PDB file of N, CA, C and O in Angstrom:
ATOM      1  N   UNK A   1      -2.535  -9.600   9.394  1.00  0.00           N
ATOM      2  CA  UNK A   1      -3.476  -9.044  10.327  1.00  0.00           C
ATOM      3  C   UNK A   1      -3.835  -7.712   9.920  1.00  0.00           C
ATOM      4  O   UNK A   1      -2.956  -7.005   9.427  1.00  0.00           O
ATOM      5  N   UNK A   2      -5.099  -7.234  10.068  1.00  0.00           N
ATOM      6  CA  UNK A   2      -5.627  -5.880   9.674  1.00  0.00           C
ATOM      7  C   UNK A   2      -5.516  -5.044  11.121  1.00  0.00           C
ATOM      8  O   UNK A   2      -5.729  -5.413  12.276  1.00  0.00           O
ATOM      9  N   UNK A   3      -5.107  -3.806  10.584  1.00  0.00           N
ATOM     10  CA  UNK A   3      -4.976  -2.824  11.942  1.00  0.00           C
ATOM     11  C   UNK A   3      -5.595  -1.421  11.475  1.00  0.00           C
ATOM     12  O   UNK A   3      -5.521  -0.988  10.325  1.00  0.00           O
ATOM     13  N   UNK A   4      -6.156  -0.843  12.449  1.00  0.00           N
ATOM     14  CA  UNK A   4      -6.641   0.495  12.212  1.00  0.00           C
ATOM     15  C   UNK A   4      -5.755   1.462  12.196  1.00  0.00           C
ATOM     16  O   UNK A   4      -4.613   1.255  12.607  1.00  0.00           O
ATOM     17  N   UNK A   5      -6.211   2.871  11.640  1.00  0.00           N
ATOM     18  CA  UNK A   5      -5.196   3.914  11.389  1.00  0.00           C
ATOM     19  C   UNK A   5      -4.402   4.092  12.747  1.00  0.00           C
ATOM     20  O   UNK A   5      -3.200   4.356  12.717  1.00  0.00           O
ATOM     21  N   UNK A   6      -5.079   3.944  13.921  1.00  0.00           N
ATOM     22  CA  UNK A   6      -4.594   4.419  15.289  1.00  0.00           C
ATOM     23  C   UNK A   6      -3.702   3.284  15.751  1.00  0.00           C
ATOM     24  O   UNK A   6      -3.190   3.375  16.866  1.00  0.00           O
ATOM     25  N   UNK A   7      -3.441   2.081  14.890  1.00  0.00           N
ATOM     26  CA  UNK A   7      -2.657   1.070  15.271  1.00  0.00           C
ATOM     27  C   UNK A   7      -3.278  -0.119  16.082  1.00  0.00           C
ATOM     28  O   UNK A   7      -2.619  -1.132  16.318  1.00  0.00           O
ATOM     29  N   UNK A   8      -4.398   0.022  16.444  1.00  0.00           N
ATOM     30  CA  UNK A   8      -5.176  -1.113  17.242  1.00  0.00           C
ATOM     31  C   UNK A   8      -5.432  -2.098  16.338  1.00  0.00           C
ATOM     32  O   UNK A   8      -5.881  -1.807  15.229  1.00  0.00           O
ATOM     33  N   UNK A   9      -5.220  -3.168  16.641  1.00  0.00           N
ATOM     34  CA  UNK A   9      -5.609  -4.603  15.695  1.00  0.00           C
ATOM     35  C   UNK A   9      -7.233  -4.824  15.755  1.00  0.00           C
ATOM     36  O   UNK A   9      -7.904  -4.470  16.724  1.00  0.00           O
ATOM     37  N   UNK A  10      -7.728  -5.407  14.683  1.00  0.00           N
ATOM     38  CA  UNK A  10      -9.000  -5.569  14.628  1.00  0.00           C
ATOM     39  C   UNK A  10      -9.538  -6.578  15.657  1.00  0.00           C
ATOM     40  O   UNK A  10     -10.647  -6.425  16.169  1.00  0.00           O
ATOM     41  N   UNK A  11      -8.697  -7.652  15.961  1.00  0.00           N
ATOM     42  CA  UNK A  11      -9.100  -8.464  17.136  1.00  0.00           C
ATOM     43  C   UNK A  11      -9.166  -7.946  18.332  1.00  0.00           C
ATOM     44  O   UNK A  11      -9.831  -8.520  19.194  1.00  0.00           O
ATOM     45  N   UNK A  12      -8.442  -6.683  18.625  1.00  0.00           N
ATOM     46  CA  UNK A  12      -8.536  -5.955  19.963  1.00  0.00           C
ATOM     47  C   UNK A  12      -9.910  -5.387  19.868  1.00  0.00           C
ATOM     48  O   UNK A  12     -10.595  -5.642  20.858  1.00  0.00           O
ATOM     49  N   UNK A  13     -10.457  -4.732  19.003  1.00  0.00           N
ATOM     50  CA  UNK A  13     -11.816  -3.970  18.983  1.00  0.00           C
ATOM     51  C   UNK A  13     -12.830  -4.923  18.504  1.00  0.00           C
ATOM     52  O   UNK A  13     -14.004  -4.731  18.822  1.00  0.00           O
ATOM     53  N   UNK A  14     -12.536  -5.824  17.851  1.00  0.00           N
ATOM     54  CA  UNK A  14     -13.561  -7.011  17.557  1.00  0.00           C
ATOM     55  C   UNK A  14     -14.709  -6.288  16.387  1.00  0.00           C
ATOM     56  O   UNK A  14     -15.865  -6.706  16.311  1.00  0.00           O
ATOM     57  N   UNK A  15     -14.252  -5.304  15.628  1.00  0.00           N
ATOM     58  CA  UNK A  15     -15.108  -4.778  14.629  1.00  0.00           C
ATOM     59  C   UNK A  15     -14.185  -4.411  13.361  1.00  0.00           C
ATOM     60  O   UNK A  15     -12.957  -4.501  13.373  1.00  0.00           O
ATOM     61  N   UNK A  16     -14.804  -4.070  12.481  1.00  0.00           N
ATOM     62  CA  UNK A  16     -14.055  -3.632  11.341  1.00  0.00           C
ATOM     63  C   UNK A  16     -14.882  -2.619  10.421  1.00  0.00           C
ATOM     64  O   UNK A  16     -16.036  -2.927  10.122  1.00  0.00           O
ATOM     65  N   UNK A  17     -14.356  -1.480   9.984  1.00  0.00           N
ATOM     66  CA  UNK A  17     -15.080  -0.529   9.208  1.00  0.00           C
ATOM     67  C   UNK A  17     -14.991  -0.857   7.769  1.00  0.00           C
ATOM     68  O   UNK A  17     -13.932  -1.029   7.166  1.00  0.00           O
ATOM     69  N   UNK A  18     -16.179  -0.932   7.258  1.00  0.00           N
ATOM     70  CA  UNK A  18     -16.418  -1.427   5.762  1.00  0.00           C
ATOM     71  C   UNK A  18     -16.985  -0.082   5.160  1.00  0.00           C
ATOM     72  O   UNK A  18     -17.896   0.546   5.700  1.00  0.00           O
ATOM     73  N   UNK A  19     -16.438   0.255   4.136  1.00  0.00           N
ATOM     74  CA  UNK A  19     -17.001   1.345   3.244  1.00  0.00           C
ATOM     75  C   UNK A  19     -17.748   0.916   1.933  1.00  0.00           C
ATOM     76  O   UNK A  19     -17.247   0.162   1.099  1.00  0.00           O
ATOM     77  N   UNK A  20     -18.951   1.452   1.839  1.00  0.00           N
ATOM     78  CA  UNK A  20     -19.551   0.963   0.409  1.00  0.00           C
ATOM     79  C   UNK A  20     -19.641   2.237  -0.432  1.00  0.00           C
ATOM     80  O   UNK A  20     -19.625   3.378   0.029  1.00  0.00           O
ATOM     81  N   UNK A  21     -19.744   1.879  -1.817  1.00  0.00           N
ATOM     82  CA  UNK A  21     -19.783   2.877  -2.622  1.00  0.00           C
ATOM     83  C   UNK A  21     -20.932   2.687  -3.661  1.00  0.00           C
ATOM     84  O   UNK A  21     -20.997   1.559  -4.150  1.00  0.00           O
ATOM     85  N   UNK A  22     -21.744   3.504  -4.032  1.00  0.00           N
ATOM     86  CA  UNK A  22     -22.911   3.342  -4.698  1.00  0.00           C
ATOM     87  C   UNK A  22     -22.400   3.895  -6.163  1.00  0.00           C
ATOM     88  O   UNK A  22     -21.876   5.002  -6.282  1.00  0.00           O
ATOM     89  N   UNK A  23     -22.645   2.871  -7.412  1.00  0.00           N
ATOM     90  CA  UNK A  23     -22.299   3.386  -8.626  1.00  0.00           C
ATOM     91  C   UNK A  23     -23.665   3.979  -9.182  1.00  0.00           C
ATOM     92  O   UNK A  23     -24.812   3.667  -8.860  1.00  0.00           O
ATOM     93  N   UNK A  24     -23.209   4.958 -10.142  1.00  0.00           N
ATOM     94  CA  UNK A  24     -24.320   5.714 -10.754  1.00  0.00           C
ATOM     95  C   UNK A  24     -24.777   4.613 -12.008  1.00  0.00           C
ATOM     96  O   UNK A  24     -24.038   3.734 -12.451  1.00  0.00           O
ATOM     97  N   UNK A  25     -25.976   4.852 -12.393  1.00  0.00           N
ATOM     98  CA  UNK A  25     -26.676   4.001 -13.518  1.00  0.00           C
ATOM     99  C   UNK A  25     -25.587   3.891 -14.655  1.00  0.00           C
ATOM    100  O   UNK A  25     -25.423   2.744 -15.069  1.00  0.00           O
ATOM    101  N   UNK A  26     -24.789   4.904 -15.254  1.00  0.00           N
ATOM    102  CA  UNK A  26     -23.885   4.724 -16.222  1.00  0.00           C
ATOM    103  C   UNK A  26     -22.709   3.785 -15.987  1.00  0.00           C
ATOM    104  O   UNK A  26     -22.198   3.039 -16.823  1.00  0.00           O
ATOM    105  N   UNK A  27     -22.389   3.932 -14.806  1.00  0.00           N
ATOM    106  CA  UNK A  27     -21.175   2.952 -14.323  1.00  0.00           C
ATOM    107  C   UNK A  27     -21.818   1.500 -14.272  1.00  0.00           C
ATOM    108  O   UNK A  27     -21.133   0.609 -14.774  1.00  0.00           O
ATOM    109  N   UNK A  28     -22.849   1.206 -13.818  1.00  0.00           N
ATOM    110  CA  UNK A  28     -23.529   0.001 -13.735  1.00  0.00           C
ATOM    111  C   UNK A  28     -23.566  -0.545 -15.147  1.00  0.00           C
ATOM    112  O   UNK A  28     -23.016  -1.595 -15.478  1.00  0.00           O
ATOM    113  N   UNK A  29     -24.174   0.153 -15.861  1.00  0.00           N
ATOM    114  CA  UNK A  29     -24.289  -0.273 -17.479  1.00  0.00           C
ATOM    115  C   UNK A  29     -22.895  -0.521 -17.933  1.00  0.00           C
ATOM    116  O   UNK A  29     -22.673  -1.600 -18.483  1.00  0.00           O
ATOM    117  N   UNK A  30     -21.981   0.282 -17.787  1.00  0.00           N
ATOM    118  CA  UNK A  30     -20.618   0.062 -18.335  1.00  0.00           C
ATOM    119  C   UNK A  30     -19.950  -1.206 -17.652  1.00  0.00           C
ATOM    120  O   UNK A  30     -19.128  -1.829 -18.323  1.00  0.00           O
ATOM    121  N   UNK A  31     -20.215  -1.587 -16.500  1.00  0.00           N
ATOM    122  CA  UNK A  31     -19.723  -2.752 -15.909  1.00  0.00           C
ATOM    123  C   UNK A  31     -20.501  -3.920 -16.340  1.00  0.00           C
ATOM    124  O   UNK A  31     -19.953  -5.023 -16.332  1.00  0.00           O
ATOM    125  N   UNK A  32     -21.798  -3.785 -16.738  1.00  0.00           N
ATOM    126  CA  UNK A  32     -22.541  -4.859 -17.199  1.00  0.00           C
ATOM    127  C   UNK A  32     -22.066  -5.294 -18.542  1.00  0.00           C
ATOM    128  O   UNK A  32     -21.951  -6.498 -18.774  1.00  0.00           O
ATOM    129  N   UNK A  33     -21.770  -4.358 -19.481  1.00  0.00           N
ATOM    130  CA  UNK A  33     -21.304  -4.631 -20.842  1.00  0.00           C
ATOM    131  C   UNK A  33     -19.844  -5.206 -20.778  1.00  0.00           C
ATOM    132  O   UNK A  33     -19.492  -6.185 -21.436  1.00  0.00           O
ATOM    133  N   UNK A  34     -19.091  -4.562 -19.993  1.00  0.00           N
ATOM    134  CA  UNK A  34     -17.599  -5.171 -19.959  1.00  0.00           C
ATOM    135  C   UNK A  34     -17.545  -6.450 -19.322  1.00  0.00           C
ATOM    136  O   UNK A  34     -16.590  -7.142 -19.677  1.00  0.00           O
ATOM    137  N   UNK A  35     -18.470  -7.042 -18.308  1.00  0.00           N
ATOM    138  CA  UNK A  35     -18.533  -8.136 -17.696  1.00  0.00           C
ATOM    139  C   UNK A  35     -19.105  -9.248 -18.914  1.00  0.00           C
ATOM    140  O   UNK A  35     -18.600 -10.364 -19.036  1.00  0.00           O
ATOM    141  N   UNK A  36     -20.069  -8.825 -19.657  1.00  0.00           N
ATOM    142  CA  UNK A  36     -20.446  -9.721 -20.480  1.00  0.00           C
ATOM    143  C   UNK A  36     -19.516  -9.817 -21.763  1.00  0.00           C
ATOM    144  O   UNK A  36     -19.509 -10.847 -22.438  1.00  0.00           O
ATOM    145  N   UNK A  37     -18.722  -8.705 -22.087  1.00  0.00           N
ATOM    146  CA  UNK A  37     -17.710  -8.942 -23.009  1.00  0.00           C
ATOM    147  C   UNK A  37     -16.691 -10.000 -22.636  1.00  0.00           C
ATOM    148  O   UNK A  37     -16.338 -10.955 -23.328  1.00  0.00           O
ATOM    149  N   UNK A  38     -16.282  -9.667 -21.431  1.00  0.00           N
ATOM    150  CA  UNK A  38     -15.194 -10.589 -20.934  1.00  0.00           C
ATOM    151  C   UNK A  38     -15.712 -12.066 -20.851  1.00  0.00           C
ATOM    152  O   UNK A  38     -14.935 -13.018 -20.927  1.00  0.00           O
ATOM    153  N   UNK A  39     -16.972 -12.197 -20.702  1.00  0.00           N
ATOM    154  CA  UNK A  39     -17.394 -13.635 -20.530  1.00  0.00           C
ATOM    155  C   UNK A  39     -17.479 -14.120 -21.908  1.00  0.00           C
ATOM    156  O   UNK A  39     -17.328 -15.332 -22.061  1.00  0.00           O
ATOM    157  N   UNK A  40     -17.696 -13.387 -22.948  1.00  0.00           N
ATOM    158  CA  UNK A  40     -17.760 -13.800 -24.274  1.00  0.00           C
ATOM    159  C   UNK A  40     -16.316 -13.834 -24.896  1.00  0.00           C
ATOM    160  O   UNK A  40     -16.113 -14.130 -26.074  1.00  0.00           O
ATOM    161  N   UNK A  41     -15.407 -13.528 -24.063  1.00  0.00           N
ATOM    162  CA  UNK A  41     -13.981 -13.543 -24.510  1.00  0.00           C
ATOM    163  C   UNK A  41     -13.652 -12.454 -25.447  1.00  0.00           C
ATOM    164  O   UNK A  41     -12.929 -12.597 -26.433  1.00  0.00           O
ATOM    165  N   UNK A  42     -14.281 -11.244 -25.048  1.00  0.00           N
ATOM    166  CA  UNK A  42     -14.130 -10.016 -26.049  1.00  0.00           C
ATOM    167  C   UNK A  42     -14.415 -10.055 -27.210  1.00  0.00           C
ATOM    168  O   UNK A  42     -13.822  -9.319 -27.999  1.00  0.00           O
ATOM    169  N   UNK A  43     -15.437 -10.959 -27.648  1.00  0.00           N
ATOM    170  CA  UNK A  43     -16.018 -11.105 -28.903  1.00  0.00           C
ATOM    171  C   UNK A  43     -17.394 -10.477 -29.143  1.00  0.00           C
ATOM    172  O   UNK A  43     -18.396 -11.159 -28.930  1.00  0.00           O
ATOM    173  N   UNK A  44     -17.488  -9.325 -29.538  1.00  0.00           N
ATOM    174  CA  UNK A  44     -18.971  -8.676 -29.677  1.00  0.00           C
ATOM    175  C   UNK A  44     -19.988  -9.532 -30.208  1.00  0.00           C
ATOM    176  O   UNK A  44     -21.088  -9.630 -29.662  1.00  0.00           O
ATOM    177  N   UNK A  45     -19.676 -10.153 -31.240  1.00  0.00           N
ATOM    178  CA  UNK A  45     -20.689 -11.055 -32.057  1.00  0.00           C
ATOM    179  C   UNK A  45     -21.078 -12.400 -31.055  1.00  0.00           C
ATOM    180  O   UNK A  45     -22.172 -12.959 -31.127  1.00  0.00           O
ATOM    181  N   UNK A  46     -20.086 -12.781 -30.195  1.00  0.00           N
ATOM    182  CA  UNK A  46     -20.523 -13.926 -29.283  1.00  0.00           C
ATOM    183  C   UNK A  46     -21.354 -13.296 -28.024  1.00  0.00           C
ATOM    184  O   UNK A  46     -22.205 -13.919 -27.388  1.00  0.00           O
ATOM    185  N   UNK A  47     -20.985 -12.059 -27.802  1.00  0.00           N
ATOM    186  CA  UNK A  47     -21.790 -11.430 -26.636  1.00  0.00           C
ATOM    187  C   UNK A  47     -23.233 -11.127 -27.210  1.00  0.00           C
ATOM    188  O   UNK A  47     -24.228 -11.294 -26.505  1.00  0.00           O
ATOM    189  N   UNK A  48     -23.305 -10.717 -28.395  1.00  0.00           N
ATOM    190  CA  UNK A  48     -24.783 -10.523 -28.998  1.00  0.00           C
ATOM    191  C   UNK A  48     -25.475 -11.750 -28.849  1.00  0.00           C
ATOM    192  O   UNK A  48     -26.587 -11.672 -28.327  1.00  0.00           O
ATOM    193  N   UNK A  49     -25.020 -12.975 -29.225  1.00  0.00           N
ATOM    194  CA  UNK A  49     -25.279 -14.156 -29.509  1.00  0.00           C
ATOM    195  C   UNK A  49     -25.978 -14.581 -27.891  1.00  0.00           C
ATOM    196  O   UNK A  49     -27.087 -15.097 -27.750  1.00  0.00           O
ATOM    197  N   UNK A  50     -25.066 -14.236 -26.809  1.00  0.00           N
ATOM    198  CA  UNK A  50     -25.292 -14.865 -25.537  1.00  0.00           C
ATOM    199  C   UNK A  50     -26.419 -13.975 -25.101  1.00  0.00           C
ATOM    200  O   UNK A  50     -27.244 -14.502 -24.355  1.00  0.00           O
ATOM    201  N   UNK A  51     -26.626 -12.540 -25.479  1.00  0.00           N
ATOM    202  CA  UNK A  51     -27.882 -11.699 -25.089  1.00  0.00           C
ATOM    203  C   UNK A  51     -29.151 -12.110 -25.757  1.00  0.00           C
ATOM    204  O   UNK A  51     -30.222 -11.521 -25.613  1.00  0.00           O
ATOM    205  N   UNK A  52     -28.939 -13.227 -26.544  1.00  0.00           N
ATOM    206  CA  UNK A  52     -30.252 -13.542 -27.237  1.00  0.00           C
ATOM    207  C   UNK A  52     -30.762 -12.961 -28.378  1.00  0.00           C
ATOM    208  O   UNK A  52     -31.712 -13.518 -28.928  1.00  0.00           O
ATOM    209  N   UNK A  53     -30.249 -11.816 -28.892  1.00  0.00           N
ATOM    210  CA  UNK A  53     -30.829 -11.027 -29.976  1.00  0.00           C
ATOM    211  C   UNK A  53     -29.800 -11.163 -31.131  1.00  0.00           C
ATOM    212  O   UNK A  53     -30.143 -10.882 -32.280  1.00  0.00           O
ATOM    213  N   UNK A  54     -28.483 -11.611 -30.831  1.00  0.00           N
ATOM    214  CA  UNK A  54     -27.714 -11.985 -31.984  1.00  0.00           C
ATOM    215  C   UNK A  54     -27.387 -10.666 -33.004  1.00  0.00           C
ATOM    216  O   UNK A  54     -26.961 -10.876 -34.139  1.00  0.00           O
ATOM    217  N   UNK A  55     -27.586  -9.514 -32.584  1.00  0.00           N
ATOM    218  CA  UNK A  55     -27.454  -8.144 -33.174  1.00  0.00           C
ATOM    219  C   UNK A  55     -26.034  -7.711 -32.826  1.00  0.00           C
ATOM    220  O   UNK A  55     -25.733  -7.348 -31.689  1.00  0.00           O
ATOM    221  N   UNK A  56     -25.184  -7.759 -33.823  1.00  0.00           N
ATOM    222  CA  UNK A  56     -23.753  -7.107 -33.445  1.00  0.00           C
ATOM    223  C   UNK A  56     -23.973  -5.621 -33.428  1.00  0.00           C
ATOM    224  O   UNK A  56     -23.399  -4.950 -32.571  1.00  0.00           O
ATOM    225  N   UNK A  57     -24.770  -5.055 -34.321  1.00  0.00           N
ATOM    226  CA  UNK A  57     -25.257  -3.592 -34.481  1.00  0.00           C
ATOM    227  C   UNK A  57     -25.791  -3.042 -33.048  1.00  0.00           C
ATOM    228  O   UNK A  57     -25.465  -1.930 -32.632  1.00  0.00           O
ATOM    229  N   UNK A  58     -26.523  -3.803 -32.430  1.00  0.00           N
ATOM    230  CA  UNK A  58     -27.085  -3.406 -31.227  1.00  0.00           C
ATOM    231  C   UNK A  58     -26.172  -3.306 -30.130  1.00  0.00           C
ATOM    232  O   UNK A  58     -26.257  -2.383 -29.320  1.00  0.00           O
ATOM    233  N   UNK A  59     -25.163  -4.346 -30.043  1.00  0.00           N
ATOM    234  CA  UNK A  59     -24.132  -4.343 -29.089  1.00  0.00           C
ATOM    235  C   UNK A  59     -23.162  -3.276 -29.327  1.00  0.00           C
ATOM    236  O   UNK A  59     -22.650  -2.803 -28.312  1.00  0.00           O
ATOM    237  N   UNK A  60     -22.774  -2.762 -30.542  1.00  0.00           N
ATOM    238  CA  UNK A  60     -22.112  -1.685 -30.843  1.00  0.00           C
ATOM    239  C   UNK A  60     -22.798  -0.419 -30.370  1.00  0.00           C
ATOM    240  O   UNK A  60     -22.148   0.491 -29.855  1.00  0.00           O
ATOM    241  N   UNK A  61     -24.064  -0.360 -30.538  1.00  0.00           N
ATOM    242  CA  UNK A  61     -24.795   0.820 -30.247  1.00  0.00           C
ATOM    243  C   UNK A  61     -24.702   1.139 -28.725  1.00  0.00           C
ATOM    244  O   UNK A  61     -24.416   2.230 -28.233  1.00  0.00           O
ATOM    245  N   UNK A  62     -25.020  -0.109 -28.023  1.00  0.00           N
ATOM    246  CA  UNK A  62     -25.006  -0.069 -26.574  1.00  0.00           C
ATOM    247  C   UNK A  62     -23.539   0.416 -26.141  1.00  0.00           C
ATOM    248  O   UNK A  62     -23.474   1.243 -25.231  1.00  0.00           O
ATOM    249  N   UNK A  63     -22.372  -0.042 -26.728  1.00  0.00           N
ATOM    250  CA  UNK A  63     -21.085   0.290 -26.403  1.00  0.00           C
ATOM    251  C   UNK A  63     -21.004   1.839 -26.463  1.00  0.00           C
ATOM    252  O   UNK A  63     -20.704   2.587 -25.532  1.00  0.00           O
ATOM    253  N   UNK A  64     -21.342   2.189 -27.784  1.00  0.00           N
ATOM    254  CA  UNK A  64     -21.249   3.683 -27.943  1.00  0.00           C
ATOM    255  C   UNK A  64     -22.060   4.586 -26.955  1.00  0.00           C
ATOM    256  O   UNK A  64     -21.637   5.681 -26.584  1.00  0.00           O
ATOM    257  N   UNK A  65     -23.151   4.098 -26.589  1.00  0.00           N
ATOM    258  CA  UNK A  65     -24.016   4.833 -25.628  1.00  0.00           C
ATOM    259  C   UNK A  65     -23.452   4.761 -24.202  1.00  0.00           C
ATOM    260  O   UNK A  65     -23.741   5.627 -23.376  1.00  0.00           O
ATOM    261  N   UNK A  66     -22.705   3.800 -23.936  1.00  0.00           N
ATOM    262  CA  UNK A  66     -22.111   3.734 -22.721  1.00  0.00           C
ATOM    263  C   UNK A  66     -20.639   4.372 -22.677  1.00  0.00           C
ATOM    264  O   UNK A  66     -19.864   4.128 -21.753  1.00  0.00           O
ATOM    265  N   UNK A  67     -20.343   5.147 -23.674  1.00  0.00           N
ATOM    266  CA  UNK A  67     -18.985   5.804 -23.934  1.00  0.00           C
ATOM    267  C   UNK A  67     -17.820   4.677 -23.938  1.00  0.00           C
ATOM    268  O   UNK A  67     -16.729   4.952 -23.439  1.00  0.00           O
ATOM    269  N   UNK A  68     -18.065   3.416 -24.502  1.00  0.00           N
ATOM    270  CA  UNK A  68     -17.209   2.472 -24.583  1.00  0.00           C
ATOM    271  C   UNK A  68     -17.018   2.067 -26.093  1.00  0.00           C
ATOM    272  O   UNK A  68     -16.457   1.020 -26.416  1.00  0.00           O
ATOM    273  N   UNK A  69     -17.531   2.981 -26.999  1.00  0.00           N
ATOM    274  CA  UNK A  69     -17.404   2.737 -28.380  1.00  0.00           C
ATOM    275  C   UNK A  69     -15.802   2.672 -28.992  1.00  0.00           C
ATOM    276  O   UNK A  69     -15.511   2.276 -30.121  1.00  0.00           O
ATOM    277  N   UNK A  70     -15.019   3.071 -28.146  1.00  0.00           N
ATOM    278  CA  UNK A  70     -13.535   3.215 -28.632  1.00  0.00           C
ATOM    279  C   UNK A  70     -13.138   1.850 -28.563  1.00  0.00           C
ATOM    280  O   UNK A  70     -12.143   1.597 -29.243  1.00  0.00           O
ATOM    281  N   UNK A  71     -13.650   0.866 -27.912  1.00  0.00           N
ATOM    282  CA  UNK A  71     -13.340  -0.498 -27.824  1.00  0.00           C
ATOM    283  C   UNK A  71     -13.461  -1.248 -29.153  1.00  0.00           C
ATOM    284  O   UNK A  71     -12.643  -2.126 -29.426  1.00  0.00           O
ATOM    285  N   UNK A  72     -14.497  -0.914 -30.022  1.00  0.00           N
ATOM    286  CA  UNK A  72     -14.933  -1.549 -31.073  1.00  0.00           C
ATOM    287  C   UNK A  72     -13.969  -1.232 -32.326  1.00  0.00           C
ATOM    288  O   UNK A  72     -13.809  -0.134 -32.858  1.00  0.00           O
ATOM    289  N   UNK A  73     -13.392  -2.406 -32.653  1.00  0.00           N
ATOM    290  CA  UNK A  73     -12.542  -2.388 -33.801  1.00  0.00           C
ATOM    291  C   UNK A  73     -13.253  -1.745 -35.000  1.00  0.00           C
ATOM    292  O   UNK A  73     -14.479  -1.789 -35.098  1.00  0.00           O
ATOM    293  N   UNK A  74     -12.442  -1.127 -35.942  1.00  0.00           N
ATOM    294  CA  UNK A  74     -13.155  -0.450 -37.094  1.00  0.00           C
ATOM    295  C   UNK A  74     -13.630  -1.392 -37.990  1.00  0.00           C
ATOM    296  O   UNK A  74     -14.617  -1.109 -38.669  1.00  0.00           O
ATOM    297  N   UNK A  75     -13.033  -2.570 -38.112  1.00  0.00           N
ATOM    298  CA  UNK A  75     -13.518  -3.699 -38.974  1.00  0.00           C
ATOM    299  C   UNK A  75     -14.943  -4.213 -38.693  1.00  0.00           C
ATOM    300  O   UNK A  75     -15.662  -4.696 -39.567  1.00  0.00           O
ATOM    301  N   UNK A  76     -15.273  -4.075 -37.462  1.00  0.00           N
ATOM    302  CA  UNK A  76     -16.542  -4.548 -37.019  1.00  0.00           C
ATOM    303  C   UNK A  76     -17.637  -3.479 -37.416  1.00  0.00           C
ATOM    304  O   UNK A  76     -18.763  -3.830 -37.770  1.00  0.00           O
ATOM    305  N   UNK A  77     -17.268  -2.223 -37.344  1.00  0.00           N
ATOM    306  CA  UNK A  77     -18.123  -1.229 -37.883  1.00  0.00           C
ATOM    307  C   UNK A  77     -18.278  -1.121 -39.390  1.00  0.00           C
ATOM    308  O   UNK A  77     -19.328  -0.644 -39.819  1.00  0.00           O
ATOM    309  N   UNK A  78     -17.267  -1.547 -40.294  1.00  0.00           N
ATOM    310  CA  UNK A  78     -17.354  -1.575 -41.555  1.00  0.00           C
ATOM    311  C   UNK A  78     -18.003  -2.791 -41.983  1.00  0.00           C
ATOM    312  O   UNK A  78     -18.589  -2.768 -43.064  1.00  0.00           O
ATOM    313  N   UNK A  79     -17.986  -3.870 -41.285  1.00  0.00           N
ATOM    314  CA  UNK A  79     -18.679  -5.053 -41.580  1.00  0.00           C
ATOM    315  C   UNK A  79     -20.284  -4.636 -41.600  1.00  0.00           C
ATOM    316  O   UNK A  79     -21.036  -5.063 -42.476  1.00  0.00           O
ATOM    317  N   UNK A  80     -20.660  -3.881 -40.692  1.00  0.00           N
ATOM    318  CA  UNK A  80     -22.306  -3.500 -40.454  1.00  0.00           C
ATOM    319  C   UNK A  80     -22.653  -2.576 -41.593  1.00  0.00           C
ATOM    320  O   UNK A  80     -23.820  -2.523 -41.982  1.00  0.00           O
ATOM    321  N   UNK A  81     -21.748  -1.873 -42.127  1.00  0.00           N
ATOM    322  CA  UNK A  81     -22.147  -0.948 -43.244  1.00  0.00           C
ATOM    323  C   UNK A  81     -22.566  -1.605 -44.605  1.00  0.00           C
ATOM    324  O   UNK A  81     -23.325  -1.148 -45.459  1.00  0.00           O
ATOM    325  N   UNK A  82     -21.815  -2.909 -44.590  1.00  0.00           N
ATOM    326  CA  UNK A  82     -22.021  -3.638 -45.967  1.00  0.00           C
ATOM    327  C   UNK A  82     -23.199  -4.341 -45.828  1.00  0.00           C
ATOM    328  O   UNK A  82     -23.626  -5.021 -46.761  1.00  0.00           O
TER     329      UNK A  82
END
């Protein structure tokens, strides 16, 4: 059972307070990238293919731009250099 801070039950008042939060653009972008990577089982190349452009470099650039570049394994970066 849910209760308010003053001890009243939700059923007694018949209402519930819900707080919402707005994410800024950068947070939305990071969430989008993370959810896409999770759906691709954390494989950036599969994520790139699922996005329709198939460019691993573009996905890595997007992760870097979203301050998520630390997640990219070094061997993926080296593969792009060759």
